[in-house]
N, C-alpha and C positions, 0 to 999 in steps of 0.2 A: 157743279162748277169746279174747275181746277186751274191753277196757275202752273204752267209747265215750261221747261226748256224746250227748244225746238228740236225735235228728233225725227218724226216720221211725217211724210207727206200725207195729206188728207184729201182723198178724191173729191173732186168738185161735183156738186149736184147742179143740174140745169138751173139757170136763173128762173126765179119764181114768176109765174104769170099773174098771180093774184095781186090784190091791192098791196102796194109796198108800204114799209114803215120807215120812218126817219126819226133820228134823235135830234132834239133841239134843246137849247138852254135859254131861258128868258134873260133879257138884258138888264135885269135890275141892278147889277153891279158893273155893267159895262162902262168903260172909259178908255181913253188913250193915255196910259200912264207912263209910257216909255217909248223909245224909238228902236224898233228892230226890223223895220223895212222902210223903203223910201216914202211910202204913203203916210206914215206916222210923223215924219219930219214936218214941223210947223203945226201939227194938230194935237199936241199934248194938251189934254183937258179942254179941247175945243169942241168936243162932241156934246150935243144936247141929249141927256138921258131920256127926257120926255119924248123928243122926236124919235130917238132910237126905239123906244118902246112902241110908239105908234107904228113905225115902219116894220118892226119885227112882227107885230100883231097882224098887220096886213099880209105879210109873207106867210105867217102861220095859217091864216084863214084861207089863202090861196092854195096852200099845200093840202090842207085837210078836206078840200073839195075833191081831191083825187087820191089821197093817201092817208095813212094813219101816222100819228106823231106821238112819240114818247118824250118825256121831259126829264132833264137832270137839273137839279137845283144849282144856281150859281154859288160860288164860294168866295169869301173875302180873300183878297190878295191875288185873285186869278181873273182879272177883267176880261181876258181873251177866251174864257171858257165858252162864251157865246158862239165861238167859231168851232162847233162840234165836229166839223169835217176832219179836224186835226187830231181827234181823240185816238184814232186807230183805224184799222181796216178790218171789216167783218165779212165773213162768208161761211155758210154752213154751220153757224153757231160758234165759230172760232174768231177771236179778235186778236190781231197782231197789234198790241198796244204801242202807242207812239213813244218814242224816245226823243224828246224835243232838243233841238240844237241850242236854243237860247235859254240860259238860266231863268230868264223872266217867265218862261212858260212851263218850266219843269214841275212846279207845284201842282199843275193840273193833272199830272199823271196819276197821283194817288186818288184824286176825286173820281176820275173816269174809271180807274181800276175798281174802286168800291162799287160804282154803279153797275159795271158789267158783271162783277161778282154776284151782286144781289139779284141781277136779272137772269142769272143762270148761264152765262156764256163761259166757254173755255178761253182762258187768257194765255197768250204766248208773248214772251218778252223779246224785243229787239235790243241787242246790247247797246249800252250808252255810247260806246266808242264808234258805233255806226248809226248816227242819227237818222231817224225815220219819222215823218210827220203825217202818217196816216193817209186817209182818203184825199187829203190835200195834194199828195204826191203819188197816188196810186189809184188808177181808174181801170176797171175791167172793161174790155170791149163789150158791146151789148150782147154778143153771143156767148160771152164768158170764156172764150178760147184763149185769150191772152190778157196780160195785165200790163198796161202802159204805166211805166214808173219814171217819174221825174227825178233828176238829181242836179244839184248845183248849190243854190244859196242855203237850203235847209237840209234836205235829205241827201245822204251820200249813196253813191252807187254800190258801195260795199254792203249796204243793207238789202240789196235786191236778191242775192242768193237765199237769204232767209225766207223771203216771201215766196220764192219759187218752191222751196222745200215744203213750206206749210201746206200749200194747195196743189202742188204738183202741176203748176201752170207755167206757160211760157211768159217770162218777164222781159219786156222790151224797154231798154233804157232810153230816155229822152233827156238830152242835156239842155238845161235852162241857162241862158246866157244874159238875160236882161234882168237886173235886180228888181225892177218893178213887178216882174212876173216871177215871183220867188217860189210859188207852188205851181204844180202842173195844172191844177184846176182853175187857175186864173187865166190860162191861155189855150186850153185844150179841152174839148167836150165831145166825147163819143155820144152820138144820138141814135135814137131808134131808127130802124130800117137801114142800118149801116152807114149813116151819115157821120161826118166829122166836122165840127166847127172849131177853127183854130186861128191863132195869130202867128204867122210864120216867123216874124222877126224875133220872137221869143226863144227860138231854137237855133242850134248850130246846124251846119249843112248836113252832117251825118244823120242827125235826128230827123230833119226834113225828108231826107231820102227814105228813111224807115216809114214815116207817116204816109208819104205819097206812094210808096210801094204797096201799102196795104189798102189804101182808099183810092179808088179810081177817081179821075177828075170830076165825073158827074156827081160824086158823093161828097165832094169837098166844099164846105162853106167857109170861105176865107174872110176873116174879120179885118177890117181896116183899123188904123191906129186910134181914131176917135172912139170907136166902139170898144176896142180892146182896152183902152184906158178907163172906160166905164164898166169894165169887167163883164163884157157881153158873154165871154166864154165861161164865166162862173155861173153856169146855168143848172137848174134842176129840171131834168127831163123825165117825165112820167108818161109812158105811152106816147101819144101824139101831143101832149101838153108840154110846153116849155115855160118855166117861170124864171124870170131874171130881172136884173136892174134895168132901168130905162135905157133903150137903145134907139138907134136911128130908124127912120122910116124905111130906108133902103134895106137894112138888115132884116127888119121885120117882114118886109115884102119878100125877101129871099126865103125866109123860113116858112112863110105862109104859102109860097109857091110850091113847096114840097110837102104841103099838107100838115104843117105843125100849127097848133093853136098857141099863139104867143100871149103870155100874160105878164105884162110889165109891172114891177113893184118898185117904187122908189126906195133906194137903200143908201142914200147919200151919207147918213151918219156912220154907217159901217165902212164906207169907202175911206173914211178918214183913218181907219186902222188897217186898210188894205184888204178888205173883205166885202163880199156881196152875197148873193142868194145861195150858191153852192157851199160857200164857206160856212154858212149858218146851219147846215144839216149834215148828218152822217147817215148813210143808208144802213139799215139793219135787216137781218134775215130772221126767219121764224124758227130755225132749227137750233134749239138750245139743249143743254144737258139737264 
């Protein structure tokens, strides 16, 4: 393991076809302790830890049917550690560690750093002056040829050149304009077989042009407001399996029509903090030092 400044691009390996691995954090210390996004407003201390534990465990069981899971222990003072997608971005054994925008989450960085260190990953730091919130705002296309990178409420566009340099990958900025969709993974989901599921109203016109230039109409699954605000795009896609919060029958039928197996898991307690299925996992690779 090493912690390094960002210097050289690391060539990308093809996306692994084997059983994937995800990092999760049990919600034993989860709560809504502060307000740093619109979903938290009115929900401070309104979440049931017992229900959250039940919902998280059902998500864990659904994931372990098709993938492996590694766990990080929750730490006092960091109730949002359960949202491991924001820990960083990993590829080829390299982790670009998050640099959180809000002070309320910055204590998580040391805990995730320790876990990645002990697990044998190489850690690269994104400067504090260019906030970056990990996989929440950075999603590889399913073929790995580009990195879709959100910027707006949390991650700054100035962080994107660092990501490009680390993996020598094309980084495509997408500007988030609705504060309810403060991370890219709340409104944008690259899916297997080159599909995209997204909520257009979360983006500015230039970003929509980029999305629609890359994905032809037949590959676009456009999410309506009701499903979007239930975080339908915050989905875990493993092969033909899609695991996500409860969604409408209409959207379920759309996904099933293109051969996805939809597994709904109620995650209402986590919506109170502005998160759902994808927020609760971080994709890990097998290549470590």
